[in-house]
C-alpha positions, 0 to 999 in steps of 0.5 A: 336129233340126239345129244351125246355129250355136254362139256363145261369149262369154268362155269360156276367153277365147274369143268367137266365132260359128260357122255349122255345116253338120252335118258340121264340123271344127274345126282350129287350134293348141292353145289356140285353142278347138277343144275349147272349141267342143265344150264350148260345145255340151255346156254349152248343152244340159246346163248342165255338163261331165262332166269338171268335175262337176254343180255350177255352181261347177265351171265357175269354171276356164272364166271369164276375166271376170265373165260367160260365155255360150254359145248354139246355134241350130237347127231341129227336125224340122218346120223350126221354129227353136229357140234356147237361151242360157245365161249365168253371172255370177260373184258375190262369194264364188265363187258363180255365178248362171245365166240361161237363155233358150229360144225358144220357151219355152212359158211357162217362168218358172223355171230348172227350167222352162227346163231341162225345155224344153231336155230336151224339144227336145234330149234328154239323150244328147249323146255326146262321143267322146274318141279319146285315151280310146277308144284306151286302153280296158281290156277291163273298160271295153270290157265296161262300154261294151257291156253298158250298153245291154242291158235285163237284165230284158227279156232275162230274165237275172235271178239266178234264171234264170241259175242255173237255166240253169247247173243245167240245163246241168250236169244235161244234161252229167251225164246224158250223161257220168256218170248216176250222179253226179246226186245228187252234182251237186246238192250243188254246184248247191245252192252256186251261190247262195252263190257268186253272192253278193248282186250284181245284175250278171249278168255279175259273178255269172257271173264269180264262179261261174266263179272259184268253180268253178275254185277248187273244181276245183283243190282237188278235183284237189289232193285227188285227187292227195293221195289217189293219192299216199297210196295209192301210199305205203301200198301200198309200205309194205304190201308191206314189212311183214306181220304173223306173227300176227293181232291177236286172238292177240297181244291174248290173249297180251298180256292173259294176260301182264298178268294174270300180271304183276298177280299178281306185283306183288300178291305183291310189294306184300303182301310189302313190306307185311309187311316194313314191318309187321315193321320197324314192330313191331320198332321199336315193341318196341325203343322200348317196352323203352327206355321201360320201362327208363327208367321203372324207373331210380331218380329217374325222374319225381321232379319234387318235388326237395327240396320236402319239406325246403323245406316243413319248413324253412318250417314250422320258421321259421314256428314260430320267428317265430310265426304272424300274430296280432292281438297281433303286429299291435298290437305293430307298431302301438304300435311305429309310434306310438312311433317317430312320437312319438320323431320328433316329440320330436326335431323339437321339441327340435331346433326349441327348440335352434335358438331358444336358439342364436338367443338366444345369438347375439343376446346376443353381437351386443349385446355386440359392438355395445356394444364397437363404439359405445364413446365416449372422451369418455363417462363411462359404464362400457361394460364393466359393460354388456357384463358384464350382457349376457354374464351373460344368455348363461350361462343360455342356454348352460346350457339349450342344453347340457341341451337337446342332451343331451336331444336326443341321448337322444331321437335314440337312442330314435328310432333304437332305435324305428325299428330295432325297427319295421324288425325287426317289418316284416321279421318280418311280411313273412317270415311272409306269404311263408312262409304264401304259399309253404307252399300252393305247396309242398303243391301241388307235392307233390300234383302229384308224387304224381299224376305218380307214380301216372300213371308207374306206370300208364304203366309197366304200359301199356308192359309190356302193349304190349310183351307184345302186340307180342312176341306179334304178332311171333311170330304174324306170317307170314314173308316170301317171297323178294323176289329171286325175285319181282323176277326173275319180274316183270322177265321178265314185263315184258320179255315184255309189252314185246315183245308190245306192240311186236308189237301196235303193228306189227300195229295199224299194218298193220291201220290202214294197211289201213283208211287204204288203204280210206279213201284209196280212198274219198277218191280215188273221191269226189275223182274224182266231184268233179273230174268234176262240177266239170269239168262245172260249169266247162264249163256256166258258162264261155265255151262255156256260160252265160257265153258265152250271157249275154255274147252276149245282153248285147252283142247290142244295141250290137254289132247297132246298131254293125254296122248302121252299120259296114256302111255304111263297109266290111267291118267287123264288131264282135265279142266273145271271152271267151278269149285265145289261151292260153285265159285268161278275158278279155273281148276286143273286136275286128274279125271279118273276112270270112274268119272271123279275129278281130283284137283291139282291141289289134291294131287300127290307130289308124284302125280303132279310131277307126272302131269307136269312131265306130260305137259312139258312133253306135250309142249315139245310135241306141239312146237315140234322143234328139231331137237326136243330136250326136256330138263327136270330140276328139283328131282329130290322133291319126290319120294321114291315111288313118285321118282320111279313113276316120273322116270317111267313116264319120261322113259315112256315118252322117250321110247314113244319118240316124243322126246330126244333127250331127258336130263333129270337133276336131283340130290340123289336118285335113290334106290330105285329101278324105273320101269321101261328103258334104262337110265344113266345116273351121273354121280357128280360127288367127286369123280364123275361116273355113270351107272345104268338104272333099269333096262326093260324096254317098253315094247308095247308102249312103243308099238302103241305110240307107232 
């Protein structure tokens, strides 16, 4: 497949058609469409730009009008023409509609059919090489670039196989170094799957193994140093302290002293108990004697007081008043009725007296009225009339006077009857009170008699208790000398403290000896771990499985790149896994003929560009798509010499049949004439025109490639 023409329409305000020769350089100032031409080729083949994303809406920054179109024309390996055109139309709302035309289309109707036809003709591996990004690759990105072309399954680099390789190397190294550590080595080999984890990336898994082995080795060395320091400290302490007697001798004497102290303490406890008993009995005897003395005192417990005299007085008063009888009740009732009758008579007399006073008042009123109405011209004798009226008053007044006397008498009788009634009520009330109080006084006398009996019983009991306590006090054993017991107890305590201190010192010496033995065991175990982990680190590291795996993973791309770089000059792509200080690091570089290694960071810009072109061409060679296009942007980053070298290298790759088309974009190509096949420079400053650069054919390189 070879590309002959590329067409742009309204993409970043660029509209042009370029005829391509296969080796083309696009030059011009910034913004004049160099990168746009490269993007147009990628857009035509893939339908998207990797920098923007897969969705059609991501192409909106490229629009300068309502529509945008790109197209390419080429011929396939059999010489048949192929043409592909894509058109995008911006719709309302920001969506984009795409139209594809492919010739020949093989009956394609839908967009997916056209996409399939494009992939059938051109494939899916068009490499865009950005020198700015290539020159700034980190070691991790370089590693990813190289390892991405290795078929891990075909190389047999599975998790299980790599772990088996590590185990075999460890056991082989172990047999040569320390055959006695085979069992201990298996302990660490069993932990390799856990260190590897769940990752399916072989190189990542090996890095995890290397880090884990390094960490465990550091930990084992730290434990070994701690064990050795502990042994040195304990040896120094053991040289300064020695035990005069053995632990069993000290323990036997200490046990005997503790038994003696226990016996003395028991004696002290018994003596203290006896003293407490004596004091308690003496206090009980004193209390009992005081209680007996109190009970024998006159008037003790006489709670009756003057109850007998009160009871006799109540009986005498009751005899004097007479007991409550039906006759006395009748007399009280009769007196109450008489008092009621007297009160009624007084009320009747009072009412009648009031009526008489009203009559007298009426007569006097009439007499006064006659006087008031006397007429001087009337011949009637008013005095006689008044005399008659007043004559009626006299009998009324006499009757009123008699009635008042009767009323006074009735009132006196009522008062006497009331007095007699009150006296009878008081007598009846007092009789009831006396009759209620007499049983209470009798109960008090009964309780007093019972208390007297109980007091007599208590007195006898106290006297018996006193006799018993006195007998117990006389029969109780005497206490021993407490001061002597205290002195012996203190002496035994001091002896025990001294023995315990001696015991602790001897125990510390014994424990240090045990700790020294344990430290020796830990040191031996740590030495074994250090030896095993050192072997494991070597087996996993760069000189072991990791280096072997890296060589296998980087083999496909480095082999393909070196085949192409051999067409350019004495260049050979190499890989190192350690820097000059021995640190673990992936380093990509140039292996010279004399065996020296120049790291990627120390390569010149032109050398990096040449190696990058070799890597890109190797990618296309490994993928082997129907159309092998390499676009290189940022060409202005190189100086004149390196520009010439890069163009010569790409021309050699093209001549060798490894590339179909090469597009190089830069501000200027410079005054250079590349070696090898001719290049076409498309100057985009103003009107587009093309110039031929170079022209010498690489016949020798072509024959070598064939």
